[in-house]
C-alpha positions, 0 to 999 in steps of 0.5 A, a space after each residue: 522491484 523489491 523494497 524492504 520495509 525499514 524496522 518500524 513499530 506498528 501497533 495492532 490496528 495501526 496504519 503506515 503510509 508509504 509513498 510509492 514515489 520512487 524514493 522522492 525526498 521529503 517527510 515520510 516513508 518513501 518506497 524505491 518504486 512507483 505504482 503504475 497508474 494503469 494498474 499492476 500486481 503488488 506482493 507483500 512477502 515475509 522475510 523468508 520470501 513467502 507471499 503474505 498478501 497480494 493485490 492486483 489493482 486496476 487503473 485509477 484516476 488521481 484522487 482514488 485509492 484501492 483498499 479493502 472494505 470493511 477495513 483490511 478484511 473485505 473485498 478490494 475496491 476503489 475508495 477515496 483516500 483516507 491517509 492514516 485512517 480506516 477505510 470507509 
């Protein structure tokens, strides 16, 4: 499934929460797809279609998140959710 980010301003070091919930109604930014609970691969593409980043995440339980530690640069691992804050 392809979902295009809307035009948003995100400052360097900033955070953007995107609900991957199939486009549910409500406050916030909702993607038109859902992430599989048993894991899958996700790609971030440039406007020209070049892969900028990707991750294959494992099966996770409710209340777990997946991110890089140190924040944004290290190895991918299961973390505790920290919406709108750094991983750690």
